[in-house]
MARKOL-614326 format. One record per residue (C-alpha): residue number from 1; x, y negated, z negated. Coordinates in steps of 0.001 Angstrom, whole numbers, padded with zeros to 6 digits. Last residue first. Layout:
BEGIN
    i       xx       yy       zz
  NUM        X        Y        Z
...
//
This chain:
BEGIN
    i       xx       yy       zz
  464  -064110   021285   102440
  463  -062327   018124   101896
  462  -060121   016500   104557
  461  -058197   013234   104000
  460  -057043   010609   106524
  459  -054193   007967   106079
  458  -053945   005417   109012
  457  -051330   003103   110421
  456  -052006  -000319   111907
  455  -048840  -001859   110351
  454  -047998  -003850   107149
  453  -050808  -002493   105295
  452  -048843   000827   104731
  451  -051062   003888   104926
  450  -052512   005619   101873
  449  -052905   009206   100680
  448  -054295   010442   097271
  447  -053823   013882   095602
  446  -054818   013945   091818
  445  -057616   016485   092419
  444  -054960   018681   094061
  443  -053654   019776   090712
  442  -052042   023253   091130
  441  -051397   023246   094905
  440  -050249   020351   094876
  439  -048631   018265   092211
  438  -050228   016495   089046
  437  -049453   013105   090566
  436  -050376   014160   093978
  435  -048949   011485   096493
  434  -049464   011207   100318
  433  -047436   008279   101646
  432  -047047   005905   104637
  431  -044080   003453   104327
  430  -043577   000554   106468
  429  -040081  -001361   106474
  428  -039205  -004683   104988
  427  -041759  -007101   106603
  426  -041767  -010826   107486
  425  -038058  -011153   106477
  424  -036601  -013775   103912
  423  -032957  -013666   103174
  422  -032177  -014429   099491
  421  -028674  -015182   098212
  420  -027797  -013019   095150
  419  -025883  -014187   092015
  418  -028263  -012194   089531
  417  -029964  -015332   088691
  416  -031028  -015720   092416
  415  -032569  -012174   092245
  414  -034540  -013085   089083
  413  -035751  -016446   090722
  412  -036967  -014498   093711
  411  -038923  -012035   091329
  410  -040497  -015115   089382
  409  -041335  -016873   092688
  408  -043516  -014062   094085
  407  -042619  -011931   097144
  406  -045041  -012970   099717
  405  -042451  -013817   102472
  404  -040889  -010384   102019
  403  -037332  -010297   100460
  402  -033877  -009309   101702
  401  -030923  -009648   099226
  400  -027551  -011081   100015
  399  -024172  -010619   098239
  398  -022736  -009075   101350
  397  -020867  -006153   099613
  396  -022448  -003565   102005
  395  -025150  -004884   104201
  394  -028294  -006909   103420
  393  -029301  -005125   100168
  392  -032926  -004636   099491
  391  -034134  -006831   096645
  390  -037604  -007363   097940
  389  -041002  -005698   098812
  388  -044357  -007188   098194
  387  -046577  -004460   096653
  386  -049246  -002954   099129
  385  -047560   000475   099255
  384  -047398   000636   095462
  383  -051018  -000328   095190
  382  -052187   002274   097656
  381  -050214   005042   096087
  380  -051603   004337   092620
  379  -049831   002013   090132
  378  -046286   002088   088478
  377  -046396   005723   087399
  376  -042506   006258   087316
  375  -042872   008795   090243
  374  -044826   006395   092299
  373  -042373   003627   091745
  372  -039319   005595   092614
  371  -040980   007134   095761
  370  -041990   003489   096945
  369  -038504   001914   096558
  368  -036613   004941   097814
  367  -038633   004939   101072
  366  -038426   001158   101354
  365  -034684   001392   101037
  364  -034586   004093   103730
  363  -036640   002130   106210
  362  -034798  -001288   105255
  361  -031713  -000150   106470
  360  -031183  -003616   108137
  359  -030696  -004083   111984
  358  -034407  -004825   112355
  357  -035261  -005294   116181
  356  -038259  -002963   116408
  355  -039154  -002982   112873
  354  -038387  -000175   110420
  353  -039659   003199   109525
  352  -040840   005197   106469
  351  -042390   008647   105874
  350  -043929   010202   102729
  349  -044883   013592   101265
  348  -044973   013319   097581
  347  -045705   015480   094446
  346  -045290   019109   095876
  345  -045517   022035   093483
  344  -042373   024283   093126
  343  -043410   024771   089458
  342  -040071   024473   087734
  341  -038496   021882   090051
  340  -041384   019772   090906
  339  -041117   018706   094622
  338  -040728   015221   096188
  337  -040584   015117   100101
  336  -039026   012197   102059
  335  -038887   011172   105674
  334  -036540   008409   106605
  333  -034775   008250   109836
  332  -031621   005992   109826
  331  -029244   008372   111244
  330  -030953   010810   113654
  329  -028240   010778   116379
  328  -025293   010983   114134
  327  -022360   012078   116432
  326  -024115   010568   119468
  325  -024241   007174   117610
  324  -026646   004721   119548
  323  -028593   007666   120639
  322  -029177   008072   124393
  321  -032427   006596   125673
  320  -035348   009033   125748
  319  -037459   009557   129049
  318  -041049   008741   128364
  317  -043011   011663   129356
  316  -045779   011969   131957
  315  -043864   015000   133364
  314  -044058   014116   137253
  313  -044194   010238   137204
  312  -041922   010042   134146
  311  -042357   006796   132097
  310  -039259   004590   132040
  309  -038592   002201   129249
  308  -035299   003995   128675
  307  -036636   005083   125324
  306  -040117   003361   124686
  305  -038441   001307   121963
  304  -034944   002763   121622
  303  -033872   006014   120266
  302  -036959   007801   121668
  301  -037819   008509   117980
  300  -039743   010872   115504
  299  -039788   011231   111899
  298  -041366   014063   109865
  297  -042818   014643   106507
  296  -044235   018318   105789
  295  -046111   019935   102832
  294  -047520   023251   102065
  293  -048644   024109   098638
  292  -052054   025505   099389
  291  -054069   022314   099046
  290  -052546   020609   102046
  289  -049969   017954   102757
  288  -049082   016105   105868
  287  -046724   013450   106964
  286  -046227   011889   110439
  285  -043788   008999   111156
  284  -042910   007016   114348
  283  -039306   005590   114710
  282  -037360   002669   115943
  281  -033724   003614   115554
  280  -031683   003168   112538
  279  -031251  -000195   110617
  278  -027612   000301   110103
  277  -025802   000433   106726
  276  -026686   001515   103423
  275  -023993   001082   100605
  274  -025847  -001721   098884
  273  -029207   000060   098573
  272  -028764   001200   094907
  271  -027465  -002154   093740
  270  -030199  -004256   095640
  269  -032838  -001708   094315
  268  -031510  -002279   090701
  267  -031767  -006077   091216
  266  -035305  -005809   092631
  265  -036340  -003939   089463
  264  -036545  -000107   089712
  263  -039553   001824   088157
  262  -038228   003957   085358
  261  -037027   007461   084676
  260  -033485   007215   085735
  259  -031881   003773   086840
  258  -031309   004055   090698
  257  -027940   004966   091928
  256  -028973   008689   092646
  255  -031689   007453   095011
  254  -029164   005605   097116
  253  -027224   008710   097675
  252  -030445   010618   098589
  251  -031089   008127   101352
  250  -027522   008303   102625
  249  -027393   012025   102706
  248  -027193   012844   106538
  247  -029319   015818   105623
  246  -032540   013832   105574
  245  -034261   013561   102004
  244  -035560   016011   099415
  243  -036154   014384   095889
  242  -036146   017161   093266
  241  -038321   016946   090231
  240  -037915   017787   086649
  239  -036124   014485   085937
  238  -035486   012929   089261
  237  -032671   014891   090904
  236  -031214   014220   094295
  235  -031358   016300   097485
  234  -029898   016332   100960
  233  -031826   018788   103095
  232  -030664   022269   103978
  231  -030556   023194   107596
  230  -032720   024556   110422
  229  -031459   023388   113789
  228  -033449   022758   116958
  227  -032109   023604   120350
  226  -031021   021762   123647
  225  -029104   024276   125726
  224  -031909   024809   128371
  223  -031607   020982   129156
  222  -027895   021042   129732
  221  -028261   024078   131845
  220  -030576   022104   134155
  219  -027814   019671   134833
  218  -028686   015957   135029
  217  -027354   014659   138165
  216  -027225   010791   138514
  215  -029463   007848   139109
  214  -030144   008409   135349
  213  -033712   007304   135688
  212  -034608   009144   138843
  211  -032507   012180   137339
  210  -034562   012132   134211
  209  -037856   012213   136129
  208  -036837   015203   138362
  207  -035523   017019   135220
  206  -038886   016582   133484
  205  -040657   018090   136456
  204  -038311   021040   136564
  203  -038654   021594   132892
  202  -042455   021524   133089
  201  -042015   024260   135861
  200  -039915   026451   133424
  199  -036481   026345   131674
  198  -036797   023710   128930
  197  -040222   022355   129026
  196  -041463   026055   129751
  195  -039759   027364   126713
  194  -041897   025281   124491
  193  -045082   027563   124669
  192  -046467   028778   127852
  191  -050226   028052   127481
  190  -050193   025011   125215
  189  -046907   023726   126509
  188  -048223   023986   130096
  187  -051265   022188   129352
  186  -049272   019412   127551
  185  -047309   018952   130681
  184  -050365   018680   132738
  183  -051938   016290   130206
  182  -048792   014185   130276
  181  -049257   013681   134075
  180  -052925   012913   133544
  179  -052379   010065   131065
  178  -055871   008423   130456
  177  -056373   005074   128675
  176  -059731   003679   127655
  175  -059925   000210   126430
  174  -060608  -000007   122650
  173  -058186  -002641   121849
  172  -057576  -004718   125150
  171  -054856  -003457   127462
  170  -051455  -004942   127040
  169  -050356  -007391   129798
  168  -050136  -007689   133652
  167  -053457  -006170   134425
  166  -052093  -002612   134486
  165  -049750  -003041   131522
  164  -049824   000455   129920
  163  -050293   002976   132761
  162  -049238   000671   135807
  161  -046167  -000659   133777
  160  -044952   003020   132974
  159  -045568   004425   136412
  158  -044422   001259   138450
  157  -041067   001117   136788
  156  -039722  -000365   133576
  155  -041173  -000906   130296
  154  -038941  -002918   128001
  153  -041233  -005895   128263
  152  -043766  -003878   126401
  151  -041888  -004356   123045
  150  -043801  -006600   120695
  149  -047103  -006978   122622
  148  -046831  -003390   123797
  147  -046530  -002273   120164
  146  -049350  -004460   118978
  145  -051516  -003055   121576
  144  -050534   000570   120540
  143  -051135   000130   116910
  142  -054424  -001692   117479
  141  -055702   001321   119283
  140  -056233   001860   123116
  139  -059361   003932   123453
  138  -058742   007569   124353
  137  -058563   009311   127714
  136  -059993   012525   129118
  135  -056676   014290   130173
  134  -054323   012643   127522
  133  -056680   012967   124521
  132  -057704   016466   125520
  131  -054029   017529   125733
  130  -053445   016090   122299
  129  -056381   018030   120863
  128  -055268   021237   122576
  127  -051681   021528   121100
  126  -052759   022609   117579
  125  -055192   025323   118900
  124  -052709   026603   121481
  123  -050170   027332   118926
  122  -052566   029599   116799
  121  -053445   028470   113325
  120  -051382   029158   110338
  119  -048064   027295   110965
  118  -044945   027871   108907
  117  -042118   029468   110765
  116  -043558   029280   114478
  115  -045005   025811   113778
  114  -041690   024205   112815
  113  -040062   026021   115665
  112  -042514   024806   118325
  111  -042373   021189   116843
  110  -038576   021304   117286
  109  -038690   022919   120741
  108  -040916   020165   122090
  107  -039000   017465   120002
  106  -035512   017922   121266
  105  -035805   015909   124483
  104  -032730   015273   126750
  103  -031127   011831   126655
  102  -030741   009291   129373
  101  -028526   006272   130592
  100  -024983   007142   129703
   99  -025595   010713   130582
   98  -027199   013831   128885
   97  -027275   012641   125261
   96  -029339   014806   123104
   95  -032655   014011   121681
   94  -032298   015261   118105
   93  -034066   018392   116659
   92  -033258   018642   113074
   91  -035267   020891   110798
   90  -034810   020450   107159
   89  -036018   023011   104543
   88  -037549   022408   101128
   87  -037526   025520   098760
   86  -040257   027661   097354
   85  -041368   029644   100425
   84  -038195   029727   102097
   83  -036839   033010   101101
   82  -040206   034515   101673
   81  -040543   033527   105293
   80  -043215   030821   105763
   79  -046745   030455   104476
   78  -046154   028641   101197
   77  -044279   025974   103034
   76  -042087   023066   102218
   75  -040981   020937   105169
   74  -038608   018126   105996
   73  -038823   017018   109695
   72  -036419   015232   111969
   71  -036798   013854   115386
   70  -036272   013923   119128
   69  -037496   012242   122251
   68  -039469   013111   125505
   67  -042185   014758   123582
   66  -043060   011565   121821
   65  -041660   008821   119740
   64  -041447   005079   118969
   63  -043400   003460   121899
   62  -045554   006476   122601
   61  -048843   005383   120777
   60  -051903   007451   121944
   59  -050108   010415   123619
   58  -047006   010824   121616
   57  -049228   010364   118437
   56  -051490   013344   119604
   55  -048350   015546   119623
   54  -047317   014368   116189
   53  -050817   014721   114832
   52  -051229   018261   116037
   51  -047729   019161   114702
   50  -048546   017576   111264
   49  -051938   019411   111018
   48  -050649   022836   111800
   47  -047796   022140   109242
   46  -050307   021160   106611
   45  -052494   023998   106964
   44  -055189   024707   109565
   43  -058644   025834   108498
   42  -060853   023717   110846
   41  -060950   020761   108421
   40  -057111   020678   108197
   39  -057116   020424   112129
   38  -059782   017686   111884
   37  -057570   015685   109648
   36  -054530   016128   111904
   35  -056520   014765   114864
   34  -057683   011786   112683
   33  -054116   011128   111636
   32  -053183   011044   115359
   31  -055965   008521   116198
   30  -054529   006110   113718
   29  -051048   005959   115172
   28  -048401   005486   112442
   27  -049602   008704   110837
   26  -050765   009976   107616
   25  -052402   013405   106750
   24  -054242   014752   103842
   23  -055183   018139   102594
   22  -058222   020706   102166
   21  -059222   019550   098874
   20  -062208   021673   097518
   19  -064029   019352   095032
   18  -066415   017466   097354
   17  -068597   014769   096094
   16  -071780   013834   097637
   15  -072758   010232   098032
   14  -074269   010543   101466
   13  -071065   010325   103168
   12  -068361   012135   101065
   11  -066623   011119   098096
   10  -063518   013372   097353
    9  -060920   011090   099214
    8  -062122   008012   097366
    7  -062274   005636   100305
    6  -059523   004459   102648
    5  -058351   007924   102710
    4  -060853   008882   105154
    3  -063415   011737   104412
    2  -064406   015022   105793
    1  -066679   017791   105002
//
């Protein structure tokens, strides 16, 4: 039995109420969230659902991430090695700079490593849905059309433009799109595992595409050497809870500056986010949480919109651009998990991302803002994500605060009274979240999921 999170997650068609919570998935591409939901309904856990959703998102909305790029995941699993069952792990898999023009993909091995450690279903079962979408086609979503309108000018070459701008502009919503070269790559990924994309036939196809973009040699050995890395997340305390954030630490540092035990005001958010710098790369998020105590939040990126803008003719992958900072290739990505320290139950799995050209660190600020309000009990998850955002610092020591256009006058006046100059922005990040006030797996009746209304994202829940 299935339900979308736009409704009560336990009220099923026909008026029946399901009490067995299978889990929830959020994704920036709607079809990806539905793929993850179906995996949960088929008995998969949160990691299975997140991997399947991430692969589907790379098919249906590839502007911000995909198999050609890299990313970062935070995960707590009940099905992994004993030493990891009750602690959050971070998995880094950046796209690695190969030349001044291209980067090599980390996502295939990253998702494979995540699934190998924590997944419950067979690998081929979580890859197959994305392969079917690529092979048989899927309707263009509003998310994809909006992406192409905003950044379609970055598409280069006959393959990319012929696939996504066939009539000189973005497709109509619902128009069927097929990606047969990508289907071939996903087929090999399903049958051979990630190794084939680094040292097999799929690797040869990708290297041919990368060399076309780079107009220079891209060594096969460099691709073989791209490896994911398991590490500890940065953490911060929140009463009995632990906030787990990317290892770089900036998001956790911002959390520690918030007043304890209360929802932060706009002035407090300004103070907490004052040391954040850089907007980070455009990213796509996927989060999943199940009723068994597994949770994962991932952010994926091609480092620039559509990466290099070139879609590989052989592999069907968008070739990633080199990271802006090779020493910190994942800086700015903002997945978050919140876990109760005594019970090890999961309260929150969330992802945040920023706009195409936003140079402000609003993704991390929005993640901190939403998490703090949820933990303080200031509204359900949908109300928190709908709330107009404001107060985020515009660079260290700038004396300026960013606000959305619909922030009410009283909040604007309070910021001005604190001596801040307001900078209005259409949107301050987008956050998708799954929140269990009582924690999962012990109180799954409190779990709700929501997608940010600022984008065409989706949250979906499965109940068996």
